[in-house]
N, C-alpha and C positions, 0 to 999 in steps of 0.2 A: 781138830782144830789146826789151822794152818796160820802161819805167821811169817811176816816178811821185816827183815830188818836191815838197816844201813849201819855205815861205821860209826855214826852218832848214837846209835842204839835207840833210834826211833822204830816203833812197830806197828803195824796193821793187821787186821785179823781178815782171812780169806776163806772163801768157801771151795774146796778142792773138788773138781768135777771130775778129773781123770788122771791117773798117774799111770802110764802105760810104759812097761819094761819090754824092749825088743833088743834081739841080738842076731847077729849074721849066721849064729849056730841054731838059731830056732825059727821055725818055719811061721809060727804065729806068735804074737806078744801076748802079755798078760797084764791086765789093769788090777792094781793094788790099791786103788782109792780108797775101798770099803774097809781095808784092813790099816790104813794109815791113822797112826794115832797121834803123831807130831811132826811137824817140818818147819824148819827155819830156812829162809832164803836170805842170803846176806849180799847187800850191796856195798862197794867200797869205791870212793871216787878215785883210788890211786891203782885201780884194777879194772880192766876193760872187759871183765867178765863177771858173772854171778857164781856163788857157791852155795851149796845147800847141804843140810843134814836132815835126814828123813828117817824116821822109825816106823815100823809096821809089825803088825802080829803076825807071823808065819804060823799058820794053822794047818796048810796043806803042803809043806815041805817044798814051798816056792824056790828057796835057794838051792837046794838040793836038785829038785827036778828041772829047775833052768839052769842049773850047771853055771853059777855065777864064778866068773874068773876075772872080773874087771874089764872095764871097756864096753859094757852094756850100756845101752842109750835107755834113758827115761824122758818121757815126755809128759808134762804137766799141764793142765787146763784148770784156771781158776778164775774166779770173780770176788771182788771185795764183798765181805758178808754183809756190810750196812747197806749195800746197794745190790744185793744179789738179783733182784728182778729187773733191773735196768741198766747195770754196769757192763761196760764192755769186757768180753772174755779176755783173759791173757794166757798166751801160749809159749812156754819156753821148753827148750831141748837142752837136757844134761847127760853128760857121762858119768857112768858109775866109777869112781876112782878106787874105791876099797868099801870093805865092811868093816865098819869101825868096832863093831861088837855083836855078839849074838849069844844071847844067855835064855836059858830054858825058865820058863814061868808057870808052866804046867806040864803035864805028861806029854800033850801032842802040840803044846803051843811055845813058840819061841819069840822073842822081842829082838828084831834085828833093826841096827841102826847102820845106814850107810851114808858115805859123804860122796858129794856129786860136784862136779865142775860143769859150766855152761859149755854146752858142746862146741863152739866155736874157737875155744881154747883147744881142744883135741884136734881141730882141724889144722890149727895153726902149727903145732909141734911137728906135724908130718911135712911141713914144707920149708923151702929155703929161697930167700931172695938175695940175689947177688947182681945188682944193676943199677944205673944211675937214674935219677929224677930231677927234675926242675920246677920250681914253684914255691909258693909259702909252704912253711912246715905243716901246717894244718890241711892244705890242699893235697899234700903229698901223703900224709896219713889216711885221708879220705880215700885216695885212689888205691892205697894199699890195701884198706880194709874192704872197699867194694869189689876189688879184683879177685882177692885170695880167700875171703871167707865169706859164708854164707849169711851175711850181715850186711845192712847198708849204714853208712857213716852219717851224722847230722852235725855240721859244723855251724857253732854260734859264738861268733866274734871274729876279729880281724886283726891278722899278724901284723907285727911291726916289719917283718922281712916277707917280701913279695918274690924275690928272684933268687933264693938259695939253689945251689947245685950241690947234689950230695949223691954219694955211692952208698948203698947199702951194704954193709960188708959181712955177707954170709948170716944172716939173720931170720928167723922165722916171722911171719907178718905181725903178730903181737909185739914180739921184741923191738922190732922196727919201729912200731908206733910208739912205744913208751920211749925208745931213743931219742926219735924225733921230738916227741912231747917236750923234752928237757931242752930244747932249742926254741920253743915256741913262745912268745911272750906278745902283750899288744903293745901299741904305741906308750902307753902309761905304764908299762912294765907289769902287767898282771901275767901271772903264769897260764897255762892251759891244762885241763885236766881231760883224761880220755877215759871214759866209763861206761857201764852197762846199767842202765836203770830198768827196773822190774816193770814198770808199768808200759813201756813202749819196747818196740821190736828194733829199734836202732841203738848204735854203738854212738855216744854223744861225745863231741869233742867241744868243751866250753870254756871260756877264760873265768879267771876268779871273780873278775868284777861283775859279770853277768849273774855268777851264782849268788854273790853277796847281795845283790838288788832284787833276786827273786822274792817273792812273797812266801813266807813260811806255812806249809799246808798245814 
C-alpha cells in the first residue's frame, strides 16, 4: 500500500508500479516494489522537494548485497489506486538518506525502513552560485531552478517587484531559491511559496492568493 501526504495531513492511496534502486557501485539496479509494505511521501509548501519513508521486507539480503552506504538512488513509479486503469503515471527520483531502522522479524527476513529525499535536493547541495541576476524575484528563482537542477519551474503569480538586481552570495540553488522567495510578494502583499507537488514534475512557484482561491480536491 502506498500513501502520499502533504503538510495538512491529507492523503491519497497509490498503486506502486516500480521502486528501482540504483547505485554508482552497482552495474544493475534492483526493483523492490514487490516487497514494499508501506510508503509515505510528504509534500510541504515550505520545501521545494519531497521526502519519503519507505519500508520493505528484506528476504534476500538486499541491504547487504547492494552495499547500502547512503546516496543510493531510488526511482518510484506509481498511479492513483482509484484510477489505476486510466490515471497518468507518476515518476519521482529520490536519494536514500539513511536506513531508519532494520529489525529481524523472521530468521531470514528483516523489515527495513529507509528515509529518502527528492533527487534534485542532492543535485543542489553539490553546487554553488555566486553571481548577479536581474528581474523579478520569481523569474530569478525560475532561472536558477531551470539552469542548475534537473527540474523545470512553473510560476503562477506576478511579483510586485519586476526589476530587482541581486547577487547570490555563495548559496546552493535551493538555498538561493528560498532566500529569494522571502523577497517575493504580489502587489496585494501576498507571499510566494516554492514547493514540489507529487502529481506533476515541476517545482511550483505560486502566490498565496492563488493557493487560497484553488478548489480543494
